[in-house]
N, C-alpha and C positions, 0 to 999 in steps of 0.2 A: 851501570845504572841507567834506567830508561828516563829520558828527558823529553819534554814537549818541544815542538818546533820553536816556540817563543823562547823557551829557556836556552836552547842551543844557540839561537841568534844573540841573546844577551851575553852568554859565555864568550862567544866569538868577538862581540863588540868590546868586551872588557879586555880580553887577551891577557897580556902580561903587564898591563898598566896598573898603577897603584891608586887606590881611592878615587875612582872615577865618579863624578857627580851623576846622579840619575837623569837630570835634564839633558846631559850630553848624550846619553843613550837614546833618549826620545828624539833628539835632533838628528840621529843617524837614520831616521826614516820609519821607525816603528811607532805605533800609536801609544799614547801615554798609558792607556789601560793595559795593553799587552805587556809593556815594559814593567809597570808596577806589579802586575800579577806574577810575571816571571821572576822578578827579583825576590818577591816574598817567598815563592816556592823554593827558589835556590837557597835562600837562607834556612828554610825549614829542613832542607836536605843536607845542610852543612857544607854547601859548595861555595858560598860567599859569606863574608862578614859585612855588617852594616854599621856605619857610624853616622852621626847626625851633625850637621853644621847649620847654625841659625843665622839668618840675616833679615834685614828689613826690606819690605817690598812696598812700593808706592803705586797705587792704581788710580789713573785719572778718570774722572767722569766725562760724559759727553760735553758738559759745560766747560770743563777744563781744556778739552781738546779745542773747543771753539775759541776760548780765550787765548790759547797758545797760537792759534792761527790769526785771529783778528785783533788781539790785544786785550789786556785786562781792562775792566771798566775804569779804574783810576788812571790807567795809562792813556786810554782814549780821551777821557775827560781832560787830563792834563795837557794833552796835545791840542785840544780845542781851545783851552784857556790861553795857552802860550801863543797860539796862532792869532787870537783876537785881542789878546792883552787882558781882557776881563769878560766875564759872562755872568748873566743872571741865572738863577736856578731854573727859571722857566725856560730860558733858551737851551740850557743843558738838557732838560727833560725832553724838549722837542727834538733835540738831536739824537739822544741816546735811549729814550724811553724811561718810564718811571722806575723800573726795577734796577737797571744798570746805574741810573743816576744815584739812587739811594746807596748802592754799594760803593760807587766812586766817592761820593761825599763823605761817607763814613771812613773810608781808607785814607783819603787825602787829609781829613781832619786830624787823624792820628799822626800824620807827618808834618802837621803845622799849618796846612793850607785850609783855612776855615772861611766860610762865607760871612761877609759883613753886610748887614742890611739886605740880605738876599743876593749879594754880588760876590763872585769869586774873582780875585785879582792875583795874578802870578807875580811873586816878589823876586823872581830871578834867583831862587834858591836851588843851586845845582845839586844839593844832596837829595832833594825830592826826586829829581830826574834819575839820579844814580840808583836810588832805592827801588823805584818802579822798574827800571831796566833790569835790575838784579832779579826781581820777582818774575819778570817775563822769561829771563834766561833759565832759571831753574824749572819753571813750568814747562818750557819747551824741552828741557833735558828729560824730565819725567815722562812727558808724552811720547818722546822719541825712544824711550827705553834706555837712555844712557845713564851713567852713574851719577851720584850726588856729589857735587862740589862742596867740600867741607866748609869753604869760605862763605857759602851762601845759606848756612843753616838758619840764621835769623829770618831770612826771607821764606825758607821752607816752613818754619813754624807758623808764619803768618798765613800761608796757604792751607796748612793742615787745620787751622782753627776755623776756616770757612766751611760752613755746612754744605756737605754734598759735593765738594770740589775734588779732593784727593783723599783716598783711603790708604791708611798706613797699616800694614800687617806684618807680624813676625812670621817668617816662612822657614820651615825646616826642610833642608835638602839632605837626602840620603847619599852618603858616600860609600861606594861599593868596591870591595876588594875580593879577589879570588882566594880561597883557601887552597891548601895543598891538594885536598880531595877535588876541589873545583878545577885545578890545573890538570889533574890526572883525567877527570871526566871530559875536559875539553880535548885532550889528546885522543881519548877513546872514540870521541864523536867526529874526529876529523875525516875519517874515511867512509864510514857507513852511516847514512841517515836513517832515522826511524820515523814512522808516520803513525798518527793517531786515528786517522779515518781514511777510507778508500772511496774513490769516486768511480762512477760508471765508465768514464774515459780510461782510467787506469786498468779496469778489468778488461775492457774491450781491446786495449793495446797490449795487455800483458805486462805493462810497466811495473805493476805492483810487485812482481817477482824480484825486482832490483832493490827492494826496501825490506827492512825488518819492521815488524809491528811492535809498537810500544805497549808494554804492559801497564796496567793501572793499579796503583797501590791504594787500596781502600783503607789502609790503616794509618795513612799519614795524618799527623795532628791537624785539626781544623781550628777555626777561630769563631767563636760565637759572641756576638755583641747584643746586649739587651737594647731593644728599641721601644720607643714610647707608644707606638701603635697608632696614634692620631696625629694629623698634621697640626702644627702650632696654631694655624689660623682657625682650624676647627675647634680647638680647645678654647681659644679666645672668644669665638662666636658663642659657644656653649656657656661660657662664663657671663657674657653680656646678656644672653637670654635669661640666665638664672637671676641676674640683678634686676632686670625689669619685671620678671615674673614675681619676684619677692615683693615688689612694690605695687602689685595689683594690675600690671599692664597685660593686655591681650595681644598676642602676635598676629599680624596679618601678612598674607602672602598673595602675590598677584603674578600675572604674566609679564614676561620681559618685553613683549611688544605692546605698545600703548598708543592710543589715539592722541593726536596733538591737542584735541579738545580737552582731554584730561591732563595731559602732561604739561600743557601751557595755558590754554584759554581759561579753564576753570580756576587756575591759580593767578589770574589777572596779569599774566605775562603778555604784553602787547604783541600783535602779529608782525610788527616790524622790528622786534627785539633781536639783537645779534645772536642770541642763543639758538634761534630758529634756523640760522644759516647752515648750509651743508657742511661748512667748515667746523661747526661745533656740534652737530647732531647727526646721527646715522638715520637716514630716512629709508623706509621700506616701501617697495612698490605694492600697492594694494589693488587687486583686480575688481573687487566688489565693495561698494560702500553701503548698499541697501540693507546689509545685515546688522547695521549699528542699532543698538537698543534705542527705541523711540524716546525713552526717558532721558537718555544721554543727549539726544538731539535737542530736546526741549531745554535741557540745562545749558547746552552750548549756545543756543540762541539767546537765552537769558544773559549769559556771560557777554555775548556780543553787544547787547544793548548797554550793559554796564561799562564795557570797555569804551564804547563810543561816547556815551552821555553821562556816565557816572551814576551816583545814587545820592540820596539825600545827605547833604553835608560833605560830600566827597566828589571831586571832579573825576571824570573818566579820562582816557588817553586822548580822546578827540579824533582818533583815526578811523578810517573805514574798516569794516570787519567783514570777513568772508566765512560762511559755513563750510565751503570746500576746503579751506585751510585747516579748519578744525577736524575734518574727516581724514586728514592724512595720518599715516602710521609711522611710528618711530621706534627704535630701541630706546626704552625709557632712559632719560637722563638723570632721574632721581626717583625715589620711592614715595615722595610726598603725595603724589596722586593716589597711591594705594591707601595711605592714611586718611586723606580727605574723603575718598570714596567710602571708606568704612564708616566715617561719621555721617556722611550724606544718606546712607542707607537707613540709619536710625537717628534722625535729628532730635528726637525727644529723649534719647538715652544718654546720660552723662557717662563718659568712658575715657579710658587711657589706652592707647594702642601703640605698638612699636613693630618694627621690622628690621631684619638684618639680611639684606638681599643684594643681588647684583644690579648694577646700573652701567650705562655705556655712554661714553663721550668721545667725540672725535678729537682726542688730545694727541700731542706729540709725546711719545713715551720717553721719559728720562728718569733720573734718580728719584724724583718725588711725584711723578705723574704716570698713570696707566690709562689705557683706553677702555678697559673693562675692570671694574673694581666693585667692592661692597660698600653700601651705605648703611649706617646705623641711623634709622629714622624713628621719630616718635612724635606723638601729639597727645595733649590732654584737653579734653572737651568738658568744660564744667562752668556752671554759673559763677563759681568763685575763682576761676583761673585768671591769673594776671602775671605781670612781669616778675613779681617776687616768687610766684610758683615756678617759673622757668629757671630763675637763678638757683632756687633750692634744688630742683631736680638735676641741673647740670653739676652742681657741687656734689650732690649725693652720688651720681653716676660715676664721675671721675674719681671721687674719693674711694668708692668701692673697688676701683681698679688700681688704687695705690698712688694716684696723683694728688698730693696734698695741696698743691698750689695751682689754682686756675684763675684766669682773669677774663672778664667779659667786657669787650670793648664795642662801642657803637659801630654799626655797619649799615649796609643797604641791601635789601632784597625786594624784588617786585611784589611779593605776596605777604610780607610781614612789615609791621610798623608799630612799635620800634623794632629794630633788628640788632643782633649782637653777634660778633665772632667770638668763638671760644678759643682762648689762648692758654696753653699749659706751659709750665716751666720745667725744662729738662736740663739738668746740669748747668743752670744759669742762663740757658738760652730759651727765648720765647718762641713757641711753635704753634702756628694756627692749625686747629683741628677741624673746624667746620662752622656752619652758621646756625643761627637760631633766632626766634622772635615771636611776636604776637601776630597771629593771622589777621590780615586787614579786613575791615568791615566789608569791602567790596567782595572779597572771596567768600565771606560768610553769607552774604546775600545771594551770591551765585549758587551756593550749595544749599541754601535754605536752612542755615544753622542759626539758632537763636541765642546760643551761649558763646562766651569767649573761647578761643582756642590758642594754646601756645604750642609751638612745634620746633623741631630741630632736625638737622641732617648733618651727620658727622662721618668722616672717612675712616673706614675700618682698617684698610691697609696702612695708612699713615700712622694710625694708633699701634698696629702690630709692629711696624717698623721701629717705633720707639720702645715698645714693650719688650721686643726681643733684641734690642741694641743693634739694629741693622742700619747701615749708612746709605743703602740703596734699596728703594722700595721693590725693585725687581727681584731682589734676593729672596723674597717670600715665595716666589714661584720657580726658583732655579733648580729645585730638587737636589740641593747639595746634601749628600748623605751624611757628611760630617756634621753639618748644622742640624739636620733633622734628628740625629741621634743625641745631640747635646744641647738643644735649645733650652732656654730658661723656663722652668715650670714654677708658677706661683703656688705657694703652700697656704 
């Protein structure tokens, strides 16, 4: 029987051993793809049998690795409280930051250490220290790839409940055994190697004469899997487009490269705002500025006056303003500029617009953040638009996607007032999806708009992550063929 080089190597790696796990073959130096393919073909040829063994696999996130190295938030907080005897919540936030403090307070409260009048006092409860140490121990064990200590299962459950920290998966491992035909084929292949392709070097040296050429059997059974044809993100985008189109919205598209005058200044974002820093925004070197539309320059200059001095009934930022700053170019950080520009072009026409397009932010990539992602942007420009209009459209949109429960909580954005964050409830957990609000009077005056505007900007990938039951946002772009063949399709 003619066998490929990979199949021969797998046969030799198995030898006379019984039920060898496939990962062991991979550890012997061959690539996972080569081993998997060779094992599958050997099974089809009747040379090996395959059994399956199921076990649980725990994958730590980048955040989990950081906690294993530096300490869990509750561990670090407890250490600070013990060191000082007591700490106020403000002191703890200054030491650890807002996010880690929230996590620490929540976890310590479950263990009985709760703030009283904003003060945390350590009561010398040794059980709290033991519990925290156990959590750190099992976290370090998972990060290092060691086994799970059965005595630490309660602590493991605590870590698994935390969003985006550890992913638990059922993993099937193939156990491979040679059949009698496989053993015979191995003996036949011991002395003479076959080759499937010939190289120029082999021809030049005459080395090819020492090999026999492998025949190809075109009648071997193959495997065909039905595939969905479109990426799940494409399907979700099409569904979102259909929802907005059915509500009478018009889609707008624009360039990825945007003037800061549109991306920031026209939206009343002050020129000293942290979002303009190189750490938050990708700036592009622009060789020429004279090709900017004169109408844009007039609009930017009007925005500068409103930034500095405000408008009737509204204070400005009071800072100096520079037209040169407005001429800079960036990879757009949102698509709000596109929506507002569509309204600016026809200020006398009431309309509703939306976009689903790429935006770019200088983010550290982790389980819930990407540097390049899609934003679902929309705006309603109408003499009757108000906060109730916004609440209705948010409930309508998310309801159409199957999210029955949403919450709108007060928030802050430079270009909307009032502003709201959109919170959805997933399996009892509250997840922030994006921001929304009523466009400020200052922005409307900059753009020359005479009617109220409500607008929103929501993260598509975070929505897709929940929609397709992923625990890591990066999984959307990992090209996992198993997931792409089997992802959830809404009917």
